[in-house]
Biopython code that builds the backbone (N, CA, C, O; Angstrom):
import numpy as np
from Bio.PDB.StructureBuilder import StructureBuilder

atoms = [
    (1, "MET", "N", (-10.115, -196.921, 124.776)),
    (1, "MET", "CA", (-10.170, -198.394, 125.129)),
    (1, "MET", "C", (-9.799, -198.439, 126.430)),
    (1, "MET", "O", (-8.742, -197.879, 126.720)),
    (2, "TYR", "N", (-10.737, -199.248, 127.714)),
    (2, "TYR", "CA", (-10.782, -199.443, 128.997)),
    (2, "TYR", "C", (-9.099, -200.439, 129.059)),
    (2, "TYR", "O", (-9.140, -201.408, 128.301)),
    (3, "ASN", "N", (-8.188, -200.337, 129.581)),
    (3, "ASN", "CA", (-7.175, -201.168, 129.420)),
    (3, "ASN", "C", (-7.515, -202.535, 130.642)),
    (3, "ASN", "O", (-8.103, -202.155, 131.654)),
    (4, "ASP", "N", (-7.234, -203.763, 130.579)),
    (4, "ASP", "CA", (-8.263, -204.756, 131.404)),
    (4, "ASP", "C", (-7.098, -204.982, 132.104)),
    (4, "ASP", "O", (-6.023, -204.637, 131.612)),
    (5, "ASP", "N", (-7.191, -205.785, 133.738)),
    (5, "ASP", "CA", (-6.248, -205.864, 134.474)),
    (5, "ASP", "C", (-5.326, -207.135, 133.861)),
    (5, "ASP", "O", (-4.133, -207.038, 134.149)),
    (6, "ASP", "N", (-5.622, -208.059, 133.231)),
    (6, "ASP", "CA", (-4.866, -209.244, 132.659)),
    (6, "ASP", "C", (-4.587, -208.665, 130.921)),
    (6, "ASP", "O", (-5.393, -208.741, 129.993)),
    (7, "PRO", "N", (-3.412, -208.184, 130.899)),
    (7, "PRO", "CA", (-2.990, -208.220, 129.022)),
    (7, "PRO", "C", (-3.175, -209.177, 128.317)),
    (7, "PRO", "O", (-3.648, -209.044, 127.188)),
    (8, "ASP", "N", (-2.810, -210.470, 128.877)),
    (8, "ASP", "CA", (-3.017, -211.550, 128.671)),
    (8, "ASP", "C", (-4.320, -212.552, 128.049)),
    (8, "ASP", "O", (-4.283, -213.661, 127.515)),
    (9, "ASP", "N", (-5.342, -211.731, 128.339)),
    (9, "ASP", "CA", (-6.526, -212.536, 127.859)),
    (9, "ASP", "C", (-6.821, -212.347, 126.429)),
    (9, "ASP", "O", (-6.318, -211.515, 125.673)),
    (10, "GLN", "N", (-7.706, -213.235, 126.171)),
    (10, "GLN", "CA", (-7.470, -213.282, 124.829)),
    (10, "GLN", "C", (-9.142, -212.677, 124.790)),
    (10, "GLN", "O", (-10.020, -213.540, 124.787)),
    (11, "GLU", "N", (-9.454, -211.595, 124.768)),
    (11, "GLU", "CA", (-10.990, -211.528, 124.903)),
    (11, "GLU", "C", (-11.213, -211.083, 123.054)),
    (11, "GLU", "O", (-12.208, -211.344, 122.378)),
    (12, "ASP", "N", (-10.035, -210.409, 122.626)),
    (12, "ASP", "CA", (-10.578, -210.478, 120.821)),
    (12, "ASP", "C", (-10.801, -211.367, 120.001)),
    (12, "ASP", "O", (-11.387, -211.323, 118.919)),
    (13, "TRP", "N", (-9.889, -212.923, 121.018)),
    (13, "TRP", "CA", (-10.379, -213.758, 119.867)),
    (13, "TRP", "C", (-11.726, -214.998, 120.466)),
    (13, "TRP", "O", (-12.192, -216.023, 119.968)),
    (14, "LYS", "N", (-11.958, -214.314, 121.629)),
    (14, "LYS", "CA", (-12.856, -215.168, 122.411)),
    (14, "LYS", "C", (-14.416, -214.611, 121.488)),
    (14, "LYS", "O", (-15.397, -215.222, 121.062)),
    (15, "ILE", "N", (-13.963, -213.053, 121.479)),
    (15, "ILE", "CA", (-15.336, -212.493, 121.159)),
    (15, "ILE", "C", (-15.563, -212.871, 119.609)),
    (15, "ILE", "O", (-16.603, -213.123, 118.999)),
    (16, "GLU", "N", (-14.190, -212.821, 119.180)),
    (16, "GLU", "CA", (-14.584, -213.325, 117.093)),
    (16, "GLU", "C", (-14.618, -214.533, 116.999)),
    (16, "GLU", "O", (-14.277, -214.829, 115.854)),
    (17, "HIS", "N", (-14.947, -215.793, 117.846)),
    (17, "HIS", "CA", (-15.620, -216.467, 118.035)),
    (17, "HIS", "C", (-16.842, -217.421, 118.478)),
    (17, "HIS", "O", (-17.237, -218.585, 118.547)),
    (18, "HIS", "N", (-17.146, -216.087, 118.724)),
    (18, "HIS", "CA", (-18.706, -216.391, 119.440)),
    (18, "HIS", "C", (-18.289, -217.341, 120.880)),
    (18, "HIS", "O", (-18.664, -218.508, 120.994)),
    (19, "ILE", "N", (-17.704, -216.840, 121.624)),
    (19, "ILE", "CA", (-17.707, -217.825, 122.757)),
    (19, "ILE", "C", (-18.168, -217.692, 123.830)),
    (19, "ILE", "O", (-17.247, -217.238, 124.509)),
    (20, "HIS", "N", (-19.031, -217.802, 124.436)),
    (20, "HIS", "CA", (-20.348, -217.346, 125.303)),
    (20, "HIS", "C", (-20.076, -216.168, 125.385)),
    (20, "HIS", "O", (-19.297, -215.875, 126.292)),
    (21, "THR", "N", (-20.583, -215.060, 124.508)),
    (21, "THR", "CA", (-20.690, -213.490, 124.280)),
    (21, "THR", "C", (-21.412, -212.766, 124.907)),
    (21, "THR", "O", (-22.525, -213.147, 124.545)),
    (22, "ALA", "N", (-21.580, -211.864, 125.707)),
    (22, "ALA", "CA", (-23.190, -211.053, 126.305)),
    (22, "ALA", "C", (-22.745, -209.816, 125.802)),
    (22, "ALA", "O", (-21.626, -209.534, 125.372)),
    (23, "VAL", "N", (-23.772, -209.092, 125.907)),
    (23, "VAL", "CA", (-23.670, -207.689, 125.600)),
    (23, "VAL", "C", (-23.196, -206.777, 127.176)),
    (23, "VAL", "O", (-23.509, -207.264, 128.262)),
    (24, "CYS", "N", (-22.604, -205.747, 127.105)),
    (24, "CYS", "CA", (-22.630, -204.957, 127.917)),
    (24, "CYS", "C", (-23.573, -203.849, 128.529)),
    (24, "CYS", "O", (-23.571, -202.692, 128.109)),
    (25, "PRO", "N", (-24.099, -204.142, 129.201)),
    (25, "PRO", "CA", (-25.408, -203.387, 129.506)),
    (25, "PRO", "C", (-25.106, -201.700, 129.820)),
    (25, "PRO", "O", (-26.037, -200.903, 129.938)),
    (26, "TYR", "N", (-23.595, -201.284, 129.938)),
    (26, "TYR", "CA", (-23.542, -199.942, 130.324)),
    (26, "TYR", "C", (-23.153, -199.353, 128.726)),
    (26, "TYR", "O", (-23.630, -198.292, 128.324)),
    (27, "CYS", "N", (-22.455, -199.986, 128.096)),
    (27, "CYS", "CA", (-21.581, -199.424, 126.222)),
    (27, "CYS", "C", (-22.100, -200.520, 125.718)),
    (27, "CYS", "O", (-21.394, -200.700, 124.726)),
    (28, "ARG", "N", (-22.682, -201.162, 125.741)),
    (28, "ARG", "CA", (-23.404, -202.099, 124.532)),
    (28, "ARG", "C", (-22.688, -202.469, 124.007)),
    (28, "ARG", "O", (-23.134, -202.554, 122.863)),
    (29, "LYS", "N", (-21.359, -202.940, 124.040)),
    (29, "LYS", "CA", (-20.430, -203.319, 123.231)),
    (29, "LYS", "C", (-20.493, -205.365, 123.631)),
    (29, "LYS", "O", (-21.291, -205.881, 124.413)),
    (30, "THR", "N", (-19.615, -205.978, 122.970)),
    (30, "THR", "CA", (-20.183, -207.673, 123.122)),
    (30, "THR", "C", (-18.548, -207.815, 123.693)),
    (30, "THR", "O", (-17.467, -207.344, 123.339)),
    (31, "ILE", "N", (-19.071, -208.839, 124.896)),
    (31, "ILE", "CA", (-17.743, -208.721, 125.671)),
    (31, "ILE", "C", (-17.734, -210.367, 126.087)),
    (31, "ILE", "O", (-18.665, -211.071, 125.696)),
    (32, "PHE", "N", (-16.820, -210.846, 126.762)),
    (32, "PHE", "CA", (-17.109, -212.488, 127.251)),
    (32, "PHE", "C", (-17.880, -212.435, 128.438)),
    (32, "PHE", "O", (-17.874, -211.431, 129.150)),
    (33, "ASP", "N", (-18.563, -213.479, 128.707)),
    (33, "ASP", "CA", (-19.775, -213.258, 130.144)),
    (33, "ASP", "C", (-19.289, -213.359, 130.793)),
    (33, "ASP", "O", (-19.838, -212.781, 131.731)),
    (34, "ASP", "N", (-18.046, -213.958, 131.220)),
    (34, "ASP", "CA", (-18.059, -214.451, 132.592)),
    (34, "ASP", "C", (-16.889, -213.331, 133.209)),
    (34, "ASP", "O", (-16.504, -213.799, 134.281)),
    (35, "THR", "N", (-16.119, -211.897, 132.892)),
    (35, "THR", "CA", (-15.642, -211.313, 132.537)),
    (35, "THR", "C", (-16.141, -210.452, 133.887)),
    (35, "THR", "O", (-17.352, -210.235, 133.934)),
    (36, "PRO", "N", (-15.439, -210.013, 134.830)),
    (36, "PRO", "CA", (-15.774, -209.655, 136.167)),
    (36, "PRO", "C", (-16.044, -207.568, 135.800)),
    (36, "PRO", "O", (-16.369, -206.689, 136.597)),
    (37, "ARG", "N", (-15.851, -207.513, 134.888)),
    (37, "ARG", "CA", (-15.463, -206.140, 134.483)),
    (37, "ARG", "C", (-15.358, -205.854, 132.696)),
    (37, "ARG", "O", (-14.596, -206.351, 131.867)),
    (38, "CYS", "N", (-16.286, -205.009, 132.569)),
    (38, "CYS", "CA", (-16.375, -204.705, 130.863)),
    (38, "CYS", "C", (-14.959, -204.358, 130.755)),
    (38, "CYS", "O", (-14.418, -203.904, 131.764)),
    (39, "PRO", "N", (-14.107, -204.539, 129.419)),
    (39, "PRO", "CA", (-12.715, -204.194, 129.004)),
    (39, "PRO", "C", (-12.623, -203.269, 128.374)),
    (39, "PRO", "O", (-11.510, -202.850, 128.055)),
    (40, "PHE", "N", (-14.076, -202.486, 127.891)),
    (40, "PHE", "CA", (-14.391, -200.673, 126.966)),
    (40, "PHE", "C", (-14.900, -200.112, 127.752)),
    (40, "PHE", "O", (-14.740, -198.923, 127.477)),
    (41, "CYS", "N", (-15.824, -200.274, 129.202)),
    (41, "CYS", "CA", (-16.121, -199.029, 129.412)),
    (41, "CYS", "C", (-15.326, -199.105, 130.967)),
    (41, "CYS", "O", (-15.249, -198.025, 131.553)),
    (42, "GLY", "N", (-14.715, -200.356, 131.682)),
    (42, "GLY", "CA", (-14.308, -200.536, 133.245)),
    (42, "GLY", "C", (-15.532, -200.405, 133.893)),
    (42, "GLY", "O", (-15.336, -200.115, 135.073)),
    (43, "GLN", "N", (-16.768, -200.503, 133.604)),
    (43, "GLN", "CA", (-17.790, -201.245, 134.517)),
    (43, "GLN", "C", (-17.656, -202.137, 135.110)),
    (43, "GLN", "O", (-16.677, -202.752, 134.690)),
    (44, "TYR", "N", (-18.260, -202.762, 136.178)),
    (44, "TYR", "CA", (-17.784, -203.820, 137.060)),
    (44, "TYR", "C", (-19.420, -204.081, 136.738)),
    (44, "TYR", "O", (-20.280, -203.202, 136.689)),
    (45, "LEU", "N", (-19.686, -206.029, 136.459)),
    (45, "LEU", "CA", (-20.327, -206.734, 135.969)),
    (45, "LEU", "C", (-21.303, -207.752, 136.723)),
    (45, "LEU", "O", (-20.596, -208.076, 137.677)),
    (46, "THR", "N", (-22.212, -208.279, 136.829)),
    (46, "THR", "CA", (-22.455, -209.257, 137.568)),
    (46, "THR", "C", (-23.164, -210.064, 135.927)),
    (46, "THR", "O", (-23.277, -209.764, 134.738)),
    (47, "SER", "N", (-23.593, -211.580, 137.143)),
    (47, "SER", "CA", (-24.135, -212.541, 135.703)),
    (47, "SER", "C", (-25.589, -211.813, 135.152)),
    (47, "SER", "O", (-25.940, -211.702, 133.977)),
    (48, "ARG", "N", (-26.026, -211.539, 135.881)),
    (48, "ARG", "CA", (-27.648, -211.234, 136.042)),
    (48, "ARG", "C", (-27.921, -209.977, 135.366)),
    (48, "ARG", "O", (-29.005, -209.796, 134.810)),
    (49, "GLN", "N", (-26.626, -208.736, 135.386)),
    (49, "GLN", "CA", (-26.686, -207.995, 134.316)),
    (49, "GLN", "C", (-26.135, -208.561, 133.066)),
    (49, "GLN", "O", (-26.051, -207.662, 132.230)),
    (50, "LEU", "N", (-25.762, -209.596, 132.652)),
    (50, "LEU", "CA", (-24.950, -209.591, 131.196)),
    (50, "LEU", "C", (-25.875, -210.979, 130.605)),
    (50, "LEU", "O", (-25.719, -211.499, 129.500)),
    (51, "MET", "N", (-27.047, -211.480, 131.865)),
    (51, "MET", "CA", (-28.242, -212.740, 131.441)),
    (51, "MET", "C", (-29.316, -211.528, 130.535)),
    (51, "MET", "O", (-29.677, -211.590, 129.360)),
    (52, "GLY", "N", (-29.577, -210.653, 131.396)),
    (52, "GLY", "CA", (-30.696, -209.478, 130.808)),
    (52, "GLY", "C", (-30.439, -208.543, 129.887)),
    (52, "GLY", "O", (-30.763, -207.368, 130.057)),
    (53, "SER", "N", (-29.731, -209.051, 128.647)),
    (53, "SER", "CA", (-29.370, -208.036, 127.908)),
    (53, "SER", "C", (-30.682, -207.051, 126.708)),
    (53, "SER", "O", (-30.692, -206.140, 125.880)),
    (54, "GLY", "N", (-31.421, -207.831, 127.242)),
    (54, "GLY", "CA", (-32.856, -206.677, 126.501)),
    (54, "GLY", "C", (-33.019, -207.724, 125.177)),
    (54, "GLY", "O", (-33.458, -207.279, 124.117)),
    (55, "HIS", "N", (-32.640, -209.121, 125.315)),
    (55, "HIS", "CA", (-33.373, -209.442, 123.792)),
    (55, "HIS", "C", (-35.134, -209.573, 123.605)),
    (55, "HIS", "O", (-35.840, -209.516, 122.598)),
    (56, "GLY", "N", (-35.574, -209.843, 125.567)),
    (56, "GLY", "CA", (-36.915, -209.687, 125.797)),
    (56, "GLY", "C", (-37.373, -209.084, 125.047)),
    (56, "GLY", "O", (-38.048, -209.542, 124.125)),
    (57, "TRP", "N", (-37.118, -207.824, 125.246)),
    (57, "TRP", "CA", (-38.032, -206.800, 124.762)),
    (57, "TRP", "C", (-37.972, -206.566, 123.139)),
    (57, "TRP", "O", (-38.910, -206.167, 122.450)),
    (58, "GLN", "N", (-36.617, -206.914, 122.674)),
    (58, "GLN", "CA", (-36.687, -206.881, 121.288)),
    (58, "GLN", "C", (-37.759, -208.019, 120.577)),
    (58, "GLN", "O", (-38.420, -207.718, 119.582)),
    (59, "LEU", "N", (-37.849, -209.568, 121.323)),
    (59, "LEU", "CA", (-38.826, -210.025, 121.086)),
    (59, "LEU", "C", (-40.280, -210.162, 121.273)),
    (59, "LEU", "O", (-40.932, -210.929, 120.564)),
    (60, "PHE", "N", (-40.870, -209.368, 122.304)),
    (60, "PHE", "CA", (-41.930, -208.790, 121.952)),
    (60, "PHE", "C", (-42.504, -207.591, 121.406)),
    (60, "PHE", "O", (-43.536, -206.954, 121.618)),
    (61, "GLY", "N", (-41.367, -207.462, 120.522)),
    (61, "GLY", "CA", (-42.005, -205.915, 119.969)),
    (61, "GLY", "C", (-41.950, -206.925, 118.735)),
    (61, "GLY", "O", (-43.017, -206.963, 118.122)),
    (62, "VAL", "N", (-41.093, -207.627, 118.308)),
    (62, "VAL", "CA", (-41.658, -207.991, 117.167)),
    (62, "VAL", "C", (-42.976, -208.900, 117.004)),
    (62, "VAL", "O", (-43.454, -208.977, 115.872)),
    (63, "ILE", "N", (-43.404, -209.380, 117.736)),
    (63, "ILE", "CA", (-44.332, -210.470, 118.085)),
    (63, "ILE", "C", (-45.561, -208.818, 118.182)),
    (63, "ILE", "O", (-46.505, -208.707, 117.400)),
    (64, "MET", "N", (-45.396, -208.259, 118.746)),
    (64, "MET", "CA", (-46.345, -207.175, 118.888)),
    (64, "MET", "C", (-46.869, -206.325, 117.524)),
    (64, "MET", "O", (-47.952, -205.901, 117.122)),
    (65, "LEU", "N", (-45.516, -206.324, 117.060)),
    (65, "LEU", "CA", (-45.979, -206.119, 115.087)),
    (65, "LEU", "C", (-46.697, -206.527, 114.339)),
    (65, "LEU", "O", (-47.549, -205.980, 113.639)),
    (66, "PHE", "N", (-46.172, -208.218, 114.524)),
    (66, "PHE", "CA", (-46.949, -209.128, 113.804)),
    (66, "PHE", "C", (-48.055, -209.537, 114.067)),
    (66, "PHE", "O", (-48.662, -210.334, 113.352)),
    (67, "LEU", "N", (-48.529, -209.009, 115.234)),
    (67, "LEU", "CA", (-49.743, -209.165, 116.030)),
    (67, "LEU", "C", (-50.552, -208.081, 115.138)),
    (67, "LEU", "O", (-51.380, -208.395, 114.283)),
    (68, "ALA", "N", (-50.247, -206.984, 115.414)),
    (68, "ALA", "CA", (-51.207, -205.648, 114.949)),
    (68, "ALA", "C", (-51.275, -205.831, 113.014)),
    (68, "ALA", "O", (-52.275, -205.553, 112.353)),
    (69, "LEU", "N", (-49.795, -206.419, 112.363)),
    (69, "LEU", "CA", (-50.447, -206.375, 111.361)),
    (69, "LEU", "C", (-51.321, -207.580, 110.949)),
    (69, "LEU", "O", (-51.801, -207.712, 109.823)),
    (70, "ALA", "N", (-51.483, -208.471, 112.004)),
    (70, "ALA", "CA", (-52.642, -209.814, 111.682)),
    (70, "ALA", "C", (-53.985, -209.477, 111.769)),
    (70, "ALA", "O", (-54.919, -209.955, 111.125)),
    (71, "ILE", "N", (-54.010, -208.221, 113.003)),
    (71, "ILE", "CA", (-55.717, -207.742, 112.931)),
    (71, "ILE", "C", (-55.714, -206.905, 111.983)),
    (71, "ILE", "O", (-56.738, -206.854, 111.303)),
    (72, "PHE", "N", (-54.849, -206.216, 111.724)),
    (72, "PHE", "CA", (-54.790, -205.327, 110.255)),
    (72, "PHE", "C", (-55.545, -206.233, 108.977)),
    (72, "PHE", "O", (-56.641, -205.902, 108.523)),
    (73, "LEU", "N", (-55.019, -207.041, 108.643)),
    (73, "LEU", "CA", (-55.409, -207.610, 107.590)),
    (73, "LEU", "C", (-56.843, -208.365, 107.802)),
    (73, "LEU", "O", (-57.698, -208.374, 106.917)),
    (74, "LEU", "N", (-57.043, -209.111, 109.302)),
    (74, "LEU", "CA", (-58.257, -209.577, 109.474)),
    (74, "LEU", "C", (-59.219, -208.686, 109.098)),
    (74, "LEU", "O", (-60.043, -208.798, 108.190)),
    (75, "THR", "N", (-58.972, -207.393, 110.213)),
    (75, "THR", "CA", (-60.181, -206.581, 109.396)),
    (75, "THR", "C", (-60.738, -205.585, 108.392)),
    (75, "THR", "O", (-61.749, -204.898, 108.245)),
    (76, "TRP", "N", (-59.344, -205.891, 107.638)),
    (76, "TRP", "CA", (-59.506, -205.265, 106.570)),
    (76, "TRP", "C", (-59.835, -206.313, 104.793)),
    (76, "TRP", "O", (-60.051, -205.980, 103.627)),
    (77, "LEU", "N", (-59.712, -207.469, 105.450)),
    (77, "LEU", "CA", (-60.552, -208.932, 104.789)),
    (77, "LEU", "C", (-61.982, -208.655, 104.981)),
    (77, "LEU", "O", (-62.720, -208.325, 104.053)),
    (78, "LEU", "N", (-62.347, -208.789, 106.154)),
    (78, "LEU", "CA", (-63.409, -208.917, 107.026)),
    (78, "LEU", "C", (-64.458, -207.971, 106.865)),
    (78, "LEU", "O", (-65.622, -208.183, 107.204)),
    (79, "SER", "N", (-63.946, -206.701, 106.232)),
    (79, "SER", "CA", (-64.801, -205.963, 106.357)),
    (79, "SER", "C", (-65.840, -205.777, 105.100)),
    (79, "SER", "O", (-65.210, -206.055, 104.080)),
    (80, "PRO", "N", (-67.186, -205.414, 104.783)),
    (80, "PRO", "CA", (-67.709, -205.544, 103.603)),
    (80, "PRO", "C", (-67.464, -204.418, 102.727)),
    (80, "PRO", "O", (-67.258, -203.272, 103.127)),
    (81, "PRO", "N", (-67.492, -204.748, 101.646)),
    (81, "PRO", "CA", (-67.043, -203.512, 100.421)),
    (81, "PRO", "C", (-68.136, -202.454, 100.604)),
    (81, "PRO", "O", (-69.357, -202.595, 100.545)),
    (82, "TRP", "N", (-67.385, -201.339, 100.845)),
    (82, "TRP", "CA", (-68.291, -199.654, 100.229)),
    (82, "TRP", "C", (-68.972, -199.426, 99.297)),
    (82, "TRP", "O", (-69.422, -198.294, 99.123)),
]
sb = StructureBuilder()
sb.init_structure("model")
sb.init_model(0)
sb.init_chain("A")
sb.init_seg("    ")
for serial, (resi, resn, name, xyz) in enumerate(atoms, 1):
    if name == "N":
        sb.init_residue(resn, " ", resi, " ")
    sb.init_atom(name, np.array(xyz, "f"), 0.0, 1.0, " ", f" {name:<3s}", serial, name[0])
structure = sb.get_structure()
């Protein structure tokens, strides 16, 4: 684990209580969202990096899965019997 500059910072408490957390884009660990550097991997972070943590792609994938399932069911139900 990377030693943070401020040893009195209560990162673990903040993470456990879900107080403004984000995911580090480098190591994928949950961190406090206004920290300038990830306490786990030591990479410097910007607020833009923390906002775009990949949730949009996950939502897009789920929507595409349901869309494909709906198209499959509609074509199966509307196809003539052989």
